[in-house]
N, C-alpha and C positions, 0 to 999 in steps of 0.2 A: 330717757337713758337712766339706767339703774344707778343709784348713788353708790359711791365707793367710800369706805370708812378707813380711818387711821387713828393712831393713838394721840391723845392730848393728855399727857401724864397717864393716869390710870383710867381715864374716860375715853370712850370711843366717840369720835365725832366724824362728820362728813369731811371728806378731803377738801371740799370747797370752803369749809369753815376754819380750818386749822391756821392758815396764815393770818387771818384776822385776829384770832385768839392769841397767837404768839405776839403779834404786833401790839395788842393791848397790854400784854405782860410787860414788854420792854418799854413801852411808852410810860407805864406806871412807875418803873424803877429807874429810868434813865438818869435822872439827876443825882442819884445816890448809888449808881451801879458800881463804879470803881471802889467806893468806900466799902460797900457791902462785900465785894469780892475779897478785899483785903481782910475784912473781919472774919468772914466765914471760913476762909482757907488759911488764916493766920499768915497771910502774905505768900504762901507757898505757890499760888497760881503764877506769881511773877517768875519764880524759879523755873516752873514748867515751861513758860514761854521763852525764857532764856535758853533752856535746853533744846527747845524746838528750833530756835534760830541757830544754835551751835551746830545742830545736825544739818540744817538747811545750808549754812555757810554762804550767806549772800556775797556776791561779787560785784565789783564796780560795773555800772552800766546795765544791770539787770532790772527788769520791771516785774513788779509783784501785783497780784490781785489778792487782797485780803477780804474774804467773804465773811459776813456776819462780824465785821471788823470792830463793832462796838465803838469805843471812844479812841481807837487808833494806836493802842500801845504796841502791838506787834509791828504795824507799819512804820511807826516812828523809829523803832529799834532796827528794823530792816534798812531804812535809809542811812542810819548811823553806821551800820556795819558795812554797807556798800560804799563807804567812804564819801558819802554825800552825792554820788553820781547815779544812784539808783532812783527809780520812780515807783510810786505805789498808788493803786486805786483801791479805795475801801468801799465795799458794797455792804449795805445793811438794810434789812427789811423795814426798819423803824425810823421814821423821820426824826423823832426825838433823840435817838442815839446818834444819828448823823449830826444833829445840831450841837450836841454835847462835844462830839469829836472836833467839829470845826472851831468851837470856842477854845478847846485845848490847843489846837494847832496854831491859833493866833497868839496864844500866850507863849508857846515854845518856838515860834518863828519857823515852823516846819511846813507852812502852808504851800510853799512853792513846789515842793517835790511830791505832794500828796493831793489827790483829787478824791471827792466824795460822791457816791452815787447811792440813791435810795432804790434798792432793787431786790429781787428774789433769786436765791441760789439756783433755783430750777430753771430760770429764764434770764440768763445774764445777757445784757445788751452789748455784747462785744463779738467781733468776728472770730472765726476759728483761728487757731495758731497765733494768738495775740500776746501771750504772757510767758515769761521765763519760769515763774513760780506762782503757785496757788497755795494759800494758807487759809485755814479756818480753825478757830479756837473756841471750843464749847458752843458751837453753833449748829453742827450737823444734826444733832438729835432734835432740833426744833424744826427741821425741814419736813414738809409734808411727805415727799417722796425722796428718800435718801438715794435710791439707785439712780433716779433722774438727775439729782444734783451731782452725783459722781460722774455721770456721763457728760454733764455740762462742763465740769472741771476738765475732763479729758478733751473736750471739743476746743476749749479756748486756750489750752496750753500748747506751746510750740513743741515740735519733736525735740526731745531732749529736755523738756520741761519737767519740773519737780512738783509733786503734790505732797503737802505736809498737813496732817490733820491731828489736832490735839483735842481729845475728848475724854470725858469721864468714862470709866470702864468698870470692869469686874474685879473686885478684890478676891484673890484666890485663897488667902489664909482664913480659915473659918472663924477663929477667935477675933482677928482684926475686923473681919466682915461684920461680926456681931456688934462690935463697938461702933463701927462706922455707920451701920444702919440706925442705931439708936441716936447717934449724934445728928445724922442727917434728918431723920423724921421728927425728932423732939426738939433739937436746938435751932437748926437753920430756919425753919418757918417762924419761930419766935424771934430770932434776930431780924428776920425780914420785917416783922411787924414793928419792932422797935426802931430800926434804922430807916426803913422806907415807908412805914405805915401801910404795909401790904404783905400780909401773911400768905394770901392765896397764891400770889405769883411765885413765891419761893416754895410753897407746897408743890406746885406744878413742876418747878425746875428739879426738885428732888425726885418726883415720880418719873419725870422724863429720863433721868439717868438710869433708873431701874429698867426702863423699857428699851433702852438702846442695846444693839447687839454687842456681845462680848468681843474680846480682842480678835479671836480667830474667825468668828463669823463675819465681823466687819472687814477683816483682811480679804476674805473671799468675795465680798461685795465689791471691794476696790478692784480686785482682779477681773471680776465680771464686767466692769466698766471699760476694760481694755488696758489697764495699767500693768506694767512689768516691774520686776525687782521689788515686790511689795514686802515690806518688813514692818514690824512694830517693836516698840520698847515700852515696857511697863514703867510707870513713874509712881514713886511712893507706894510700892507694893500693889500696884494695879488700881489705885484710886483713880488715876488717869492713865492714858496710854497715848503714845505718839505713833502714828502710822505714816510711813514714808513710801512713796512710789514714784515711778518715772513713766513718762510718755515716750516710748521708743519709736 
C-alpha cells in the first residue's frame, strides 16, 4: 500500500510516523509543560481556557471528554464549574503527560471526578453518544488526520452535545503578525531550551501552528464532520481562536 504523508511542523513524514514523533515531543517536555506554557504566553493561555469554559458553560451532571488534556487544567475547571457533580475523562496520547496530570489530581484532591486514559484522538475507546461535551486545547494540530479526529468527536458526543476547540490560529493584522512571527521563531525555541532543555520540541510546536488551517478553513472542516451551528471567536487578535459547534 502506498504511504500517505502528513506535516510534522515544516517536515513531511509518513502518516504512520507522526503519532510517535508527537509522543516523543510531549514525553520530553511533560515535567515542565505547565511552566513553559505560562512563560511563553505570559500566562495568557489560562485566560483563553477560562474564556473557552465561559462559552461552554458547564452544567451540573454533565460529563466531559477532554482530548489532549495534558495535565488536566481544563477538566479541573470544568468539574468546578459543574458544581462538583460533573465528570471528566482526560485522553492524552502521551503516558508522561497522563502521569503528570495524575500527580496534580492527587495534590488537588480532584481524582474522584476525573479519569485518565492514554489514547489517540482519532481512535477514542468509547461508545457513540457517550459525552455531553468535548474539549481539546492546543492539541488538534498535533493529530495526524484532523478530519478523522473531528469525525470521532462527532461520534462520541450525544445529540445536543457541544464541541469546543481552542487552538492557535492566524493573526490577521499584518504588523502584529510580523512581531508575532519573530517572537515565535526567535524567542520560544530559546525559552524551550532554557526551561525544558529541549529546543527542537518547541521549534516543532511553532512550526505546527503555522501549518494549521486558519479560522475559516477549520470551521469548514468542522462542518464537514457533521456539526451544526459552527462558530468561532478570535482571541488576542487571532493568536488563538475558539471554535464552537453542536451535534444536532
